[in-house]
C-alpha positions in Angstrom: 26.3 -12.9 -18.6 25.2 -9.4 -17.5 22.0 -9.7 -19.5 21.2 -13.0 -17.7 21.9 -11.4 -14.3 19.6 -8.5 -15.1 16.8 -10.9 -16.2 17.3 -13.0 -13.1 17.0 -10.0 -10.9 13.9 -8.8 -12.6 12.3 -12.3 -12.4 13.1 -12.6 -8.7 11.5 -9.2 -7.9 8.5 -9.8 -10.2 7.8 -13.1 -8.5 8.2 -11.5 -5.1 5.7 -8.8 -6.0 3.2 -11.3 -7.5 3.4 -13.4 -4.3 3.0 -10.3 -2.2 -0.2 -9.4 -4.0 -1.5 -12.9 -3.7 -0.8 -12.9 0.1 -2.4 -9.4 0.4 -5.6 -10.9 -0.9 -5.3 -13.9 1.4 -5.2 -11.3 4.2 -8.7 -10.4 3.2 -9.8 -13.9 2.4 -9.0 -15.6 5.7 -10.8 -13.3 8.1 -13.8 -13.2 5.6 -14.1 -16.9 5.7 -13.5 -16.9 9.5 -16.5 -14.6 9.9 -18.6 -16.8 7.6 -18.9 -14.3 4.7 -19.4 -16.1 1.4 -16.5 -15.3 -0.8 -17.3 -15.9 -4.5 -13.9 -15.1 -6.0 -10.2 -14.9 -5.1 -8.3 -13.5 -8.0 -4.7 -12.4 -8.6 -4.6 -9.8 -11.4 -7.3 -8.1 -13.5 -8.8 -8.5 -16.9 -9.4 -11.8 -18.7 -9.1 -15.0 -16.6 -6.1 -17.1 -17.5 -6.8 -19.9 -15.1 -9.3 -20.6 -12.4 -10.6 -23.5 -10.3 -13.5 -23.7 -7.9 -13.0 -25.0 -4.4 -16.2 -25.2 -2.5 -18.1 -21.9 -2.9 -15.0 -19.9 -4.0 -13.4 -19.6 -7.4 -9.6 -19.2 -7.3 -7.8 -17.9 -10.3 -5.2 -15.8 -12.1 -6.0 -13.0 -14.5 -4.0 -11.5 -17.4 -3.0 -8.1 -16.0 -0.8 -8.6 -12.9 -1.3 -5.2 -11.4 -3.3 -6.2 -8.3 -6.0 -8.6 -7.2 -9.3 -8.8 -5.4 -11.5 -10.9 -3.2 -15.3 -10.7 -4.1 -17.6 -11.0 -1.1 -21.4 -11.0 -1.2 -23.4 -8.2 0.4 -20.8 -5.4 0.1 -23.7 -3.0 -0.5 -26.6 -2.7 2.0 -30.2 -2.5 0.8 -31.5 0.8 -0.6 -32.9 3.2 2.0 -36.6 3.4 1.1 -38.8 4.8 3.9 -41.6 2.5 4.9 -40.2 -0.5 3.0 -37.1 -1.4 5.0 -36.4 -1.8 8.7 -32.6 -1.9 9.0 -31.1 -4.2 11.6 -28.9 -2.6 14.3 -25.2 -3.2 14.1 -24.4 -6.8 14.5 -28.0 -7.8 14.8 -30.3 -9.8 12.5 -34.1 -9.8 12.1 -35.5 -11.4 15.2 -38.9 -12.3 13.8 -40.6 -12.6 10.4 -44.1 -12.0 9.1 -45.7 -15.4 8.6 -46.5 -16.2 5.0 -50.2 -16.3 5.7 -50.1 -12.7 6.9 -47.8 -11.5 4.0 -49.0 -12.9 0.7 -45.8 -11.5 -1.0 -43.7 -14.0 1.1 -43.6 -17.8 1.5 -41.2 -20.5 2.5 -39.2 -19.9 -0.7 -38.8 -16.1 -0.5 -35.6 -14.6 1.0 -35.8 -13.4 4.6 -33.3 -10.6 4.3 -34.4 -7.1 3.2 -31.3 -7.0 0.9 -32.4 -10.1 -1.0 -35.9 -8.8 -1.4 -34.9 -5.3 -2.5 -32.1 -5.8 -5.0 -33.8 -8.2 -7.3 -32.3 -11.6 -6.6 -34.3 -14.3 -8.4 -35.9 -17.1 -6.3 -38.2 -19.6 -7.9 -40.3 -22.3 -6.2 -39.2 -25.9 -6.5 -40.4 -27.6 -9.7 -42.6 -30.1 -7.7 -44.8 -27.3 -6.4 -45.4 -25.7 -9.8 -48.9 -26.5 -11.1 -48.0 -25.9 -14.7 -44.8 -25.7 -16.8 -43.5 -22.2 -17.2 -45.1 -20.8 -14.1 -43.8 -20.3 -10.6 -46.9 -20.8 -8.6 -46.6 -19.6 -5.1 -43.1 -18.4 -5.9 -41.8 -14.9 -5.3 -39.8 -13.3 -8.2 -38.4 -9.9 -8.1 -37.3 -8.0 -11.1 -34.8 -5.1 -11.2 -35.2 -1.5 -12.3 -36.3 -1.4 -15.9 -38.1 -4.8 -15.6 -41.8 -5.4 -16.0 -44.7 -5.9 -13.5 -47.2 -8.5 -14.1 -48.0 -12.2 -13.7 -49.6 -15.3 -15.2 -53.3 -15.1 -15.2 -55.0 -17.6 -12.9 -51.9 -18.6 -11.0 -51.9 -15.9 -8.3 -48.2 -15.3 -9.1 -46.8 -11.8 -9.6 -43.4 -10.4 -10.6 -42.5 -7.5 -8.3 -40.2 -4.7 -9.5 -38.2 -2.6 -7.1 -37.7 0.8 -8.5 -35.4 3.5 -7.3 -37.0 6.6 -6.1 -34.4 8.8 -7.8 -33.1 8.5 -11.4 -30.0 10.7 -11.0 -26.7 9.5 -12.4 -25.2 8.9 -8.9 -28.3 6.9 -7.8 -28.1 5.0 -11.1 -24.5 4.0 -10.5 -25.4 2.8 -7.0 -28.4 0.8 -8.3 -26.4 -0.8 -11.1 -23.7 -1.8 -8.7 -26.2 -3.3 -6.4 -27.9 -5.2 -9.2 -24.5 -6.7 -10.3 -23.8 -7.8 -6.8 -27.3 -9.4 -6.6 -26.3 -11.9 -9.3 -24.2 -13.8 -6.9 -26.8 -14.1 -4.1 -28.2 -17.5 -3.3 -30.8 -18.8 -0.8 -29.3 -19.0 2.6 -27.1 -16.0 2.1 -29.1 -13.9 4.5 -26.7 -14.1 7.4 -23.5 -14.3 5.3 -23.3 -10.9 3.8 -20.5 -8.5 4.4 -22.6 -5.5 5.3 -24.4 -7.4 8.1 -21.1 -8.0 10.0 -20.4 -5.9 13.1 -18.2 -3.0 12.2 -15.1 -4.3 13.9 -15.3 -7.5 11.9 -15.6 -5.5 8.6 -12.5 -3.4 9.6 -10.5 -6.6 10.4 -11.3 -8.0 6.9 -10.4 -4.8 5.1 -7.2 -4.3 7.1 -6.2 -7.9 6.6 -4.5 -7.1 3.2 -2.3 -4.2 4.4 -1.5 -6.1 7.6 -0.3 -9.0 5.5 2.0 -6.7 3.5 3.3 -5.3 6.8 4.0 -8.8 8.1 5.8 -9.7 4.8 8.0 -6.6 5.1 8.8 -7.4 8.7 9.6 -11.1 7.9 11.8 -10.3 4.9 13.6 -7.4 6.7 14.2 -9.6 9.7 15.7 -12.4 7.6 18.0 -10.0 5.7 19.4 -8.2 8.8 19.8 -11.3 10.9 21.2 -13.7 8.3 23.0 -11.4 5.9 23.4 -8.2 7.8 23.3 -4.5 6.8 26.0 -2.2 5.6 27.2 -0.1 8.5 29.8 2.8 8.3 32.9 2.1 10.4 35.9 4.3 11.5 38.0 3.4 8.4 38.4 6.3 6.0 37.1 5.5 2.5 37.5 8.9 0.8 38.9 12.3 1.6 37.7 15.5 -0.1 40.2 18.2 -1.1 37.6 20.9 -0.6 34.2 21.3 1.1 31.4 21.9 -1.4 28.2 23.3 0.0 25.2 21.0 0.4 23.2 23.0 -2.2 26.0 23.0 -4.7 26.5 19.2 -4.3 22.8 18.6 -4.7 22.9 20.7 -7.9 25.6 18.3 -9.2 28.9 20.1 -8.5 31.7 17.6 -8.5 34.8 19.7 -8.9 36.4 22.2 -6.5 36.3 25.9 -7.2 38.4 28.7 -5.8 35.5 29.7 -3.6 35.3 26.3 -1.9 37.3 26.1 1.4 40.0 23.4 1.6 39.0 20.1 3.3 40.3 20.0 6.9 40.9 16.2 6.8 42.8 16.5 3.5 45.0 19.3 4.8 45.7 17.4 8.0 47.1 14.5 6.0 44.3 11.9 6.4 44.0 9.5 3.5 41.8 6.6 2.4 42.5 3.5 4.5 43.3 5.3 7.7 41.5 3.9 10.8 40.4 6.6 13.2 41.0 5.7 16.8 40.2 8.8 18.8 39.0 12.4 18.3 40.0 15.1 20.8 41.1 12.4 23.2 37.8 10.6 23.0 38.1 7.0 21.8 35.7 6.2 19.0 34.4 2.7 18.1 31.7 3.6 15.5 31.3 6.2 12.8 28.3 7.7 14.5 30.4 8.4 17.6 33.1 10.1 15.4 30.7 12.2 13.5 28.9 13.4 16.6 32.2 14.6 18.0 33.1 16.3 14.7 29.8 18.1 14.4 30.1 19.6 17.9 33.7 20.8 17.3 33.2 23.5 14.6 36.1 26.1 14.5 37.9 24.2 17.3 41.4 22.8 16.9 41.1 19.0 17.4 43.5 16.2 17.7 42.9 13.0 15.7 44.6 9.7 16.3 44.6 7.1 13.6 46.4 4.0 12.4 48.1 3.7 9.0 50.0 0.6 7.9 50.0 -0.6 11.4 51.5 2.5 12.9 49.5 4.9 15.2 49.8 8.6 14.2 48.3 11.8 15.5 47.4 15.0 13.5 45.5 18.2 14.2 42.6 19.7 12.3 39.9 22.3 12.7 36.3 21.3 11.6 34.7 24.2 9.6 31.1 25.3 10.3 29.0 24.5 7.3 25.4 23.7 6.4 24.9 19.9 6.0 21.7 18.0 5.1 19.6 16.5 7.9 19.0 12.8 7.4 15.9 10.8 8.2 15.9 7.4 9.9 16.9 5.7 6.6 19.9 7.9 6.1 18.4 10.0 3.3 18.6 13.7 3.1 15.3 15.4 4.1 13.6 18.0 1.8 10.9 20.6 2.4 7.7 20.9 0.4 9.5 22.7 -2.4 12.1 20.0 -2.8 15.0 22.0 -1.2 17.4 20.3 1.2 16.8 20.8 4.9 20.1 21.6 6.5 21.7 22.6 9.8 25.0 24.2 10.7 27.5 21.7 12.0 31.2 21.0 12.1 32.6 19.2 9.0 36.0 17.9 8.0 35.4 16.4 4.6 35.8 12.7 4.6 33.7 9.6 4.1 33.6 6.3 5.9 34.1 2.8 4.7 31.4 0.2 5.3 31.1 -3.3 6.5 28.3 -5.9 6.7 27.1 -6.3 10.3 24.4 -8.7 11.3 21.6 -7.3 13.4 19.1 -8.9 15.9 15.9 -9.7 14.1 13.8 -7.4 16.3 15.6 -4.4 14.7 13.4 -5.1 11.7 10.5 -3.3 13.5 12.2 0.1 13.7 13.5 -0.2 10.1 10.0 -1.0 8.7 8.6 1.8 10.7 11.1 4.3 9.3 10.3 3.0 5.8 6.6 3.4 6.4 7.1 7.0 7.5 9.2 7.7 4.4 6.5 6.2 2.2 3.8 8.1 4.1 5.7 11.4 3.5 5.7 10.6 -0.3 2.0 9.7 -0.2 1.1 12.9 1.7 2.7 15.0 -1.0 1.8 12.7 -3.9 0.3 15.4 -6.2 3.5 17.5 -5.8 5.7 14.4 -6.3 3.8 13.4 -9.4 4.1 17.0 -10.8 7.9 16.8 -10.2 8.0 13.5 -12.0 6.1 15.0 -15.0 8.4 18.0 -15.1 11.6 15.9 -15.0 10.1 13.6 -17.7 9.2 16.2 -20.2 12.0 18.7 -19.4 15.7 18.5 -18.7 15.2 18.6 -15.0 16.8 15.9 -12.9 14.4 13.3 -11.4 14.3 12.9 -7.7 15.7 9.5 -6.7 13.5 9.4 -3.6 10.3 10.0 -5.6 7.6 7.5 -6.6 8.1 4.9 -9.3 6.1 2.2 -11.0 6.6 -1.6 -11.2 8.6 -0.9 -14.3 11.0 1.3 -12.3 11.3 -1.3 -9.6 12.1 -3.9 -12.3 14.8 -1.7 -13.8 16.4 -1.1 -10.5 16.4 -4.9 -9.8 18.0 -5.5 -13.2 20.7 -2.9 -12.7 21.4 -4.1 -9.2 21.8 -7.7 -10.3 24.3 -6.7 -13.0 26.7 -5.1 -10.5 29.4 -7.7 -10.5 31.6 -5.8 -8.1 29.0 -6.4 -5.4 29.1 -9.8 -3.8 26.4 -12.2 -5.1 25.0 -12.7 -1.6 24.7 -8.9 -1.1 22.9 -8.5 -4.5 20.4 -11.2 -3.6 19.8 -9.6 -0.1 19.2 -6.2 -1.9 16.6 -7.8 -4.2 14.8 -9.2 -1.2 15.0 -5.8 0.5 13.5 -4.3 -2.6 10.5 -6.7 -2.4 10.2 -5.8 1.3 10.1 -2.1 0.4 7.4 -2.7 -2.2 5.3 -4.4 0.5 5.8 -1.3 2.8 4.5 0.8 -0.1 1.5 -1.5 -0.7 0.6 -1.4 3.0 0.8 2.4 3.3 -0.9 3.1 0.0 -3.8 0.8 0.7 -4.5 2.6 3.9 -5.4 5.9 2.1 -9.0 6.5 3.2 -10.4 6.6 -0.4 -12.3 4.0 -2.4 -11.5 1.6 -4.0 -8.5 1.2 -1.6 -8.9 -0.8 1.6 -8.7 2.4 3.6 -11.8 3.7 1.9 -13.8 0.7 3.1 -12.4 1.2 6.6 -13.4 4.8 6.5 -16.9 3.9 5.4 -17.3 1.4 8.3 -16.0 3.9 10.8 -18.4 6.6 9.5 -21.3 4.1 9.9 -20.3 3.4 13.5 -20.0 7.1 14.3 -23.4 8.0 12.9 -25.1 5.1 14.6 -23.4 6.0 17.9 -24.5 9.7 17.5 -28.1 8.6 16.7 -28.2 6.5 19.8 -26.9 9.3 22.0 -29.4 11.7 20.5 -32.3 9.3 20.9 -32.9 9.1 17.1 -33.8 6.0 15.1 -30.9 3.8 14.0 -29.9 5.1 10.5 -28.9 1.6 9.4 -25.8 0.6 7.5 -23.9 3.2 5.4 -24.5 2.6 1.7 -20.9 2.7 0.4 -22.2 2.3 -3.2 -23.2 6.0 -3.0 -19.5 6.8 -3.1 -19.0 5.0 -6.5 -18.7 8.3 -8.4 -15.8 9.3 -6.2 -14.4 5.7 -6.5 -14.4 6.1 -10.3 -12.6 9.4 -10.0 -10.0 8.0 -7.7 -9.6 4.9 -10.0 -9.1 7.2 -13.0 -6.5 9.2 -11.1 -4.7 6.0 -10.1 -4.7 4.9 -13.8 -3.3 8.3 -14.9 -0.7 8.1 -12.2 0.3 4.6 -13.2 0.7 5.6 -16.9 2.8 8.6 -16.0 5.1 6.7 -13.7 5.5 3.8 -16.2 6.3 6.3 -19.0 8.8 8.2 -16.7 10.5 4.9 -15.7 11.0 4.1 -19.4 12.2 7.4 -20.8 13.7 9.0 -17.6 14.4 6.2 -15.1 15.8 6.5 -11.6 19.4 5.2 -11.8 21.1 4.1 -8.7 24.3 3.0 -10.6 26.0 5.2 -13.1 
């Protein structure tokens, strides 16, 4: 039965993550189609295609490796910047006039209007009816790509033009090859449907559509959980009482037994026991655990009266909170740490007891602050990602303990889902709500991670669009010619480096989640 529960939990989370990835790509797809960009592919996964079907001009499909997805749009890369051969349109504008075919023998009714289509090597042949002889493209305009040949058919007046890069460096070669691959999907009539020709604000909307979709999913799932099921909230009933007060550092290091150097617990000495319900502290009535702890923390070294109910009878006792260093918690109730991984503490009053919990339903609008706190927590992990990954590597290949708040892979998420589902002492409804909460957390991570301003992530495309807008604005202010669209393909070398780093990170985290997983239940 436990094995079946674990499998069920893993399947629920896996399906939730797969659906989240699919919806992330829909977040890109919908605005792209709204802005008339031609989308050639919508794919969930990478690698070999398992299934696909074409609807209109877009191929929809599923690929073998379920570690992401993509939407392929035409015109992601602008034309090469060759002085004297290309007049870039200003932002959001298109060519207002064309050279008549009679004045430009290299162009006719069947040649592409857009500079991009002329420069990258898209093939356009004349209709068969206009060809004077088989095997020739009389009057047609055919462009080759770098490495092609120049020439034509004698007596036809037809030539094959080859656009050659002015630089043969490796970076320029990567850019050229990417542009040539993109050119394979171009068709007549695509002149005004390319991504790079959109105004900058439209491009940003398209690229932010994916992370925004993940944010909406996280909000919807969180709102459903807290309003229909509720969240665990500490109350004023005592769940545990500690015989001694262990320092925060010692507890973080794993100390579980009292030593002669540890001071006695004030709550234990005062006679408080599990099951007691606290009514008042120092004459102040308390209705929530937060109210009680706030009074305790402010009463260090002060004799305080505590009123509580045990077995239906109200009793009063006196205790003195001791001044000790306790961890500072973030908005999610987790202990905060500095850059070195050490606990961040503050001196407060402490009596050594823990609270019981109860499920309390919350209004759905509380989901916003919760998702915001999660986003900040994930952002803190991302900001220190190299350090966090180093810590994961150290804990994986040494005996060091792994940080439970550190990064983990989909394998780690699946293990947590399986372990959670197998906890039979937790009500089934609460386990299901926790699995949905886990999927919501994954969506928060996807949202924040994709906003990193590096290619191939969505944030990298946004950064490229913003840079283009900035340099165009500066050129206009300085009275300089419009520099044209920013060629994001020039960043492909950096993209490959980032992609390689992401691959290494994924392998490390998957290996760590197999040999040294984060365990929430012991």
